[in-house]
C-alpha positions in Angstrom: 40.9 89.6 108.9 37.1 89.6 108.4 35.1 92.8 107.9 36.0 96.3 106.8 38.4 98.9 108.1 37.6 102.6 107.5 40.1 105.4 107.5 39.1 109.0 108.2 42.1 110.8 106.6 44.6 109.7 104.1 47.8 111.4 105.2 51.3 109.9 105.3 50.7 107.7 108.3 47.3 106.5 107.1 48.8 105.6 103.8 51.7 103.7 105.4 49.2 101.7 107.4 47.0 101.0 104.4 49.8 99.9 102.2 51.3 97.9 105.1 48.2 95.8 105.9 47.6 95.2 102.1 51.2 94.2 101.6 51.0 91.8 104.6 47.9 90.2 103.2 45.8 90.9 106.3 43.3 92.9 104.3 42.2 93.0 100.7 42.0 96.5 99.1 38.2 96.2 98.8 38.0 95.8 102.6 39.4 99.3 103.1 37.2 102.4 102.7 38.8 105.8 103.0 37.7 109.5 103.1 39.9 112.5 102.9 39.6 116.3 102.7 41.5 116.3 99.4 39.4 114.2 96.9 42.2 114.4 94.4 44.7 112.9 96.8 42.1 110.2 97.8 41.4 109.3 94.1 45.1 108.9 93.5 45.4 106.5 96.5 42.4 104.5 95.3 43.8 104.2 91.8 47.2 103.1 93.1 46.1 100.7 95.8 42.6 99.6 94.9 41.0 100.8 98.2 37.4 102.2 98.1 37.3 106.0 98.0 34.3 107.3 100.0 32.5 110.5 99.3 32.3 111.6 102.9 33.3 110.8 106.5 29.8 109.6 107.5 29.9 107.2 104.6 33.1 105.6 106.0 31.5 105.3 109.5 28.5 103.5 108.1 30.5 101.0 106.2 33.4 100.2 108.6 33.6 97.5 111.3 36.7 99.1 112.6 37.3 102.9 112.2 40.7 104.6 112.1 40.7 108.3 112.9 43.8 109.6 111.1 43.4 113.4 110.9 45.5 116.3 112.1 45.1 117.1 115.8 43.8 120.6 115.0 40.8 119.2 113.1 40.2 116.1 115.1 37.4 117.5 117.4 35.5 119.0 114.4 35.7 115.6 112.6 34.6 113.8 115.8 31.6 116.1 116.2 30.6 115.1 112.7 31.0 111.4 113.0 30.7 110.8 116.8 26.9 110.4 116.9 27.2 107.8 114.0 29.7 105.6 115.8 28.5 102.3 117.1 29.6 100.7 120.4 30.5 97.4 118.6 32.5 99.4 116.0 36.0 99.8 117.3 37.1 103.4 117.1 40.9 103.6 116.6 42.5 107.0 117.0 46.1 107.7 115.9 45.7 111.4 116.6 48.4 112.8 118.9 46.9 114.3 122.1 43.3 113.0 121.7 42.6 111.2 125.0 40.4 108.2 125.5 38.3 110.4 127.9 37.8 113.0 125.2 36.8 110.3 122.6 34.2 109.0 125.1 32.8 112.6 125.5 32.6 112.9 121.7 30.9 109.5 121.2 29.5 107.7 124.2 30.8 106.0 127.4 30.0 102.6 125.9 32.0 103.3 122.7 34.9 100.9 122.2 37.9 103.1 121.6 41.6 102.5 121.3 44.4 105.0 121.1 47.4 104.0 118.9 50.7 105.7 118.2 52.2 104.0 115.1 55.2 105.2 113.0 55.9 105.4 109.3 58.1 102.2 109.0 54.7 100.4 109.0 54.9 101.0 105.3 57.6 98.3 105.0 56.4 96.0 107.7 58.8 97.4 110.3 56.5 99.7 112.3 56.3 100.1 116.1 52.8 100.8 117.5 51.7 101.5 121.1 48.1 100.5 121.8 45.9 101.7 124.7 42.3 100.4 124.9 39.5 102.0 127.0 37.3 100.0 129.4 34.6 99.5 126.8 37.0 97.5 124.5 36.6 93.8 124.8 39.4 91.2 124.6 38.6 90.2 121.0 38.3 93.8 119.9 41.7 94.6 121.4 43.1 91.4 119.7 41.8 92.6 116.4 43.5 96.0 116.8 46.8 94.4 117.7 46.5 92.1 114.7 45.9 95.1 112.5 49.0 96.9 113.6 51.2 93.8 114.0 50.7 93.2 110.3 52.8 96.3 109.8 55.5 95.5 112.3 55.3 95.2 116.1 52.6 96.4 118.5 52.4 96.4 122.3 49.8 97.5 124.8 51.0 100.5 127.0 49.3 102.6 129.6 47.8 105.9 128.3 50.1 108.0 130.4 53.1 106.7 128.3 51.6 107.8 125.0 53.6 111.1 124.9 56.8 109.2 125.7 56.0 106.8 122.8 55.6 109.8 120.5 59.2 110.9 121.3 60.8 107.5 121.3 59.2 105.7 118.4 56.5 107.8 116.8 58.8 110.6 115.7 62.2 108.8 116.0 62.3 107.6 112.4 63.1 111.2 111.5 66.1 111.2 113.9 67.4 108.0 112.3 67.0 109.3 108.8 69.1 112.3 109.8 71.7 109.9 111.2 71.8 107.8 108.0 72.0 111.0 105.9 74.9 112.3 108.0 76.8 109.0 107.8 76.2 108.9 104.0 77.5 112.5 103.6 80.7 111.4 105.4 81.0 108.3 103.1 80.6 110.6 100.1 83.3 112.8 101.4 85.5 109.8 101.6 84.8 109.0 97.9 81.9 106.6 98.0 79.1 107.1 95.4 76.0 108.6 97.2 73.5 105.8 96.3 75.9 103.2 97.5 76.6 105.2 100.7 72.9 105.3 101.5 72.7 101.5 101.1 75.7 100.8 103.3 74.5 103.2 106.0 70.9 102.1 106.0 71.8 98.4 106.1 74.3 99.0 109.0 71.5 100.7 111.0 69.1 97.9 110.1 71.5 95.3 111.2 72.4 97.0 114.4 68.8 97.3 115.4 68.2 93.6 114.5 71.0 92.6 116.8 69.5 94.5 119.7 66.1 92.9 119.1 67.3 89.3 118.4 70.1 88.9 120.9 68.4 90.7 123.8 71.8 92.1 124.8 72.3 95.5 126.3 73.1 98.0 123.5 76.2 99.1 125.5 77.5 95.5 125.5 77.0 95.2 121.7 78.8 98.5 121.3 81.7 97.2 123.4 82.0 94.1 121.2 82.7 96.3 118.2 85.3 98.5 119.9 88.7 96.9 119.8 91.4 98.3 122.0 93.1 101.2 120.2 91.0 100.5 117.1 89.0 102.6 114.7 85.6 102.2 116.2 86.6 103.4 119.7 88.1 106.4 118.0 84.7 107.2 116.4 82.9 106.6 119.7 85.2 109.0 121.5 84.5 111.6 118.9 80.8 111.2 119.3 81.1 111.5 123.1 83.1 114.7 122.7 80.3 116.0 120.5 77.7 115.3 123.1 76.0 112.7 120.9 74.1 110.9 123.7 72.9 114.0 125.5 71.8 115.5 122.1 69.7 112.5 121.4 68.2 112.4 124.9 67.4 116.1 124.7 65.8 115.7 121.3 63.5 112.9 122.5 62.7 115.0 125.6 61.8 118.0 123.4 59.5 115.8 121.4 57.8 114.5 124.5 57.3 118.1 125.8 55.7 119.1 122.5 53.4 116.0 122.5 52.3 116.9 126.1 51.4 120.4 125.0 49.2 119.2 122.1 45.5 118.8 123.0 43.5 117.5 119.9 
């Protein structure tokens, strides 16, 4: 990819994206310029990855061809008031801030500002992220293609309508945490059964990875794939029955719904 990408903020998600695009070979470290409230944290990132550490947010805006806003929702408006007047219409403004709408971005910049909302997730760090992308009317086809390329370098990325962004937060943005809990719980059970913990984590994580791969690559309904593992009177259907008695599905559905409700309540 030609040009530079600037990051305002260097939190966990921003670092996952930075390391992801570098690892994928889409960008060289010297094409990435970053600012952050903690200069110490920023300097550590620069020393580790080779990116350019900027001294201020305006410095990033001036240098970047594509600008990623990656700050906490509670400080997003203050940051945008600082950098909004400096943004250029041809400079794609990419926001990964939960709750910051395209309409509000236009109000904080200009109606002609190219802006794209993106909801990524942390597996971008290992090239397995899932990102939802929503462009505004001022974003051209090539600009949108560039944004998709940026996030596809870290996994998968799809265009969705803005009204689905809160749903995306619940079903992919936050869901790695749910899956980590599932892996941890299975590993605890394996340790209880006598397996060394490090080995238990490998077995459980690989099983989850493989199951997800089957859903994506076969295109089969997850229920059908589940049925294929459940032999009559076998061990797997016994485990599935236990999960059903424990309200496994309804617990997962309610957790995602709770996350969506929280996302809907956040206005950056």
